[in-house]
N, C-alpha and C positions, 0 to 999 in steps of 0.2 A: 054538151060541154063547149065552152067558148074559151079560146086561148089567144093571147097577144104576146108578141115579142117586139122589143124596140131597143135599139142602141140609142141611148139618151143624149150622148155627146155633152154630158152635164158640166155646167159651169164654163162651157165654151160657147154657149149660145147667147145672143142678144136677148134682152127681156126674159131672162131665165125664169124668174118667179112667175111671170104671166104664163109661160109655157108649162110650168109645173101645174098651175091651177087649171089650165086647159086640159092637160093630160088627165088630171083627177076627174074633171067634168066628164070626159069621154068614157073613162073607166066606169064611172058611176052609171052613165047612160047605157053602156053596152053590157054591163053586169058580167064581166069576164070571170071565169072560175080561177084561172091562173094567168099571171103576167110575168114574163121573164124580161129582165132589163139588163143592159150592158152599159159600160162606161158610166157607172153610178159612183160618183166621187164625193169625197169630203176633204176639207183643207187640213194639211198637216198641223197647222198652228191653231186650229179651232178648239174651243172648249169641249171636253168630253161630257157625254151624258151617261155613259156606262163604260165597261171595259173596252169596248170596240167602237161604238158609234159616237159621232160628234154632232154638234148642234146644226152644222150646215150640210150634213149628209143629205144628198138628193133624195134618198129613199125615206129618210126621217121626215123631210118636209112634204114629200108626196103623201105619206101616211097622215100627216096632220091635215092636209087638204081633203083627203078621202074621208077622214073622221068628221069633217064639216057636213058631209052628206049623210053618213051613217056611222055612228061611233063604233069603232072596233070591228067593223064588218070585215076589213082586210087586215091580215097580219103579214109579216115579211121576214125574210132572212137575208142578211148581207155579209159579204166579206170582200177584202180587197186583194188584188193580185200583185200590184207593184206601185211604185211611186211614179206619178205622171207629171210632166212639166215642172218637176222639182218642187212642186207645192201641193200636190194632191195625192191622196190615197185612192187609186182608181180601182173600182171593184165591180161586182155583179150582184144582182138581187133577184129574188122570186117573191112575188106577192100572191096571196090566195085568199079566197073567202071560205075555203074548205078547211076541215080539221087537219092540222099538220101533225103527222106521226113521227117524222124524223127530218132533220136538216143537217147537212154536212158540206164541207168544202175541201178541195184537194187540188194540188198542182198536177197539171198534165204535161208540163215542160220539163226538160232536163234541169234547167235552172230553177231553184227555189229562192233566189235572191230577190227580195222585194225592191232592191235598188236597180235591178235590171229590167228595162221596160218590156222585154220580150217574155218575162216570166208570166205564166198564165194559170189562173185558178178556175175551177168549175164549181158551181153550186149544184148539189143534188138534194131534192126534197121529195119526200114520200107523203102523199095526202090520202085521206079517205074520201072517195067519191062514190056516194050512194052504196056504201058497204064494200067497195073495191079499193084495194091498195094500188095506187098508180104513182109512178116515179116521173119526176120532171127534172131536167137539167137546164140551167142557164149557162150558155156557152159563148165564149169570146176567144176564138182560136187565132192562130198565126197564119202565115202565108205559105203558098205551095213551094216556091223556090227559095227556101230559107235553109242554108247549110247549118246555121247555128242551132236552130230549133225547128227541125223538120216537121211539117204538117202531118206526115204519116205517123210519126211517133206520138204526136198529140192525140190523134184519132185512136191509135192502138191503146194508149193509156186510158182514154175515155171509155172505150168499149169494154175493157177489162173489168170495169166497175159495175157493169149492167147485170141485173138479175132478170134473166129472160123468162122467168116465171111470171113476171109482172109486165103489164103494158107500160111502156116508157116513151117519153117525148123529149127530144133534144131541140131546144129553142134558142135562137140567138144569131149572132154575127159570126159567120164561119170564115170570113175574109178570103173566100174563093168564089170567083164568078161562075155561077151555074151555067152561064151561056158558053163557057169555054170547055171543050171536050178534052178528056184524057188527063185532067188535073184534079184539083181537090174535090170538086163536087162529085165527079165520077168515082173518086176514091171512097167517099162517104157511102155512096150507093153500093159499090162493090164490097164494102165492109158489112153489108147486111141492113143498112138503114133505108127507110122508105120515106120519100118526100110526100108530105100530105098534099102538096099542090098537085101532084100527079094523080092523086086519088079523088080530088075534089070534083063534085058534080057541077059546081058553079065556080068560076074563077074570074078575077079581074087582072089588071096588069101585075106582072111579077117583078117589075123593076123596083129595087129598093134604094139605089144610089144613082145620082146623076152627076157626072163631072168629078172634079178634084175634091178629095177629102183627105184627112190624115191617113197615112199609110198607102194612099193611092194618089200620090202627088202629081203624077203625069197623066192621070186618067182623063179622057175626054168622052168616054163611052157610057152607055147605060149598063149598070151592073145589077146582078141579083146575088147579093151577099148574105141576106137575112132569110133564114129558113126555119120551118118547123118540121122536124123529122120524127119518125116513129120506128119502133122495133117490130111492129106487127101490122098486118093489114087491118084497116078499120074503115068504117063508113065516114067519109068526109063530105059534109053537105056543101061547104063553101070555103074558099081560100081567097082572101082579099088583101091588097096592099092598102094601108091606112096612113094617115098623116102625110099625104103626098100632094096636098093642095087641091085634089079632086075629091077624095074621100077623107074629109077633115083637113084642117090646116097643117102646114108643115111646122114641126117643133124641134127638128134635129137635122143633122146632115145625113142621117139615114131615115128612110121611111119605115113604118112598122108593118108587120104581117099579122093578120088575125085569121083564125080558122074556127069554124063551127062544125062540130063532129058528133057522132053518135057512137058511144062505146057500150 
């Protein structure tokens, strides 16, 4: 099984359409089973194509590009958490080439007000992988020292939804630097989640952010914010950072993480 997670920083990037095309090209080449995406936005004022999706939805355009390689190989589910920059519905998505058994989204923050930028939703998808039901979450969480929306509360609400009878993966931008001890990353591990990076037989750089980005305005350090976690011990063949200028071109203010594993 091959997995990818990426915070897309959608519609904040220069040459955005070229970067979507490049992302589709790499997905096609790598043949990922599941792709979790964050900051997947659409314009408030854009024309609707159904009850939820609009014509300029990042995921809709990515799907169109993927269809150019293989029609309907990948399907996706998208929902949005809050209004961003006053003009976007900022959301999350999961793409998969496997059969989707169920998809849902839910808030993990105390606030469910889409006008409040700290409101956070999660997507949960159940797929059929060679006869096994496997759960995947696309996650975009808040920060450790946030009195209004505590990180601990978000993790607690997330874990309460897990069916531990099934293998489950938590993929995304957790907004907590894994290099810092005693904060959000350790809280995730102490909550029973397992970092696939720590299980991998082969690893590359774990850094997924360099320097200042939205939400980390004063940052000058190398950060590891983007993770693929599991609820069970599994065989992880490799964990690699991608779209970092070394392993494929940079297409976002975050780098991606891909894992190759055997379940």
